N, C-alpha and C positions, 0 to 999 in steps of 0.2 A: 593664912600665914605668909605674908609677902616676903619676908627676908630669909626664910628658911626653905631649902629644897626638900621635897618629900623623898622617901627612899626610892621610889620608882621614877622620879623626875631627874633626868640628866642635866637639863638646862631649860631656861626660859628665854624665849626670843621676844623682844619688845620692838614693835614697829609702830611708831607714833603712839596712839592711845590703845593699841591692841597688844595683848600678851598671849603667847602660845607656849604651853608646856610641852617639852619633847621628852619622851621616855627613853630609857636606855635601850629598849628593844627597837624603837623607831630610829634612834641614832645609829645603832648597829646595822640595821637593815639599809638605811640610807648610805652608810659608808660602804657596805658590801656591794650595793647596786652601782655606786659611783666607781668603785675599783673595777668591777666587772666590765662596765661600759668603757672605761679608760683602756683596759687591757685589750678588749675587743677592737677598739679603734686602732690601737698601736699595732696589733697583729694584721688587721685589714690593710693598713697603710705600709705594711712590711717594715716597720721601724724596729720591731722586736721579733725574735724567733720564739715561738711557744716553748720549744725544748730548752732554750737558754733561760727563759723565764722560770721554768720549773726547776732547773738546776740552781738558779740564783736563789729561789725561794728555799730550796733544800739547804743551800749553803748558809743563808742567813738564819734559818731555823736552828741548824746545828751550832752555829756560832753564838746566837743570842739566847736561845731557850734551852735550858738545861734542867734536869730533874732537881727538885729542891734538896734532896739528900746527898748530892754529889760533892758538896763543899766548894764548888767552883765559884759560887756567888759570894762567898765569905771574904774574898780578897778585895772587894770594891772599896 
């Protein structure tokens, strides 16, 4: 089925005449590894402070991710 993505396939990459299917799991793992490497480099180069990063993650989480039943998302 060329036109339809399977449930497990997040995307298809086409390079020339080759096609590769990427699963949601592979995509998630790749994203996590990339973020971890980026944060590691930024910390090594002293461009970010690990404590500040954790505080920012916490702030963003509290601001953006709320329990479904709290009614806060209904105002969008």
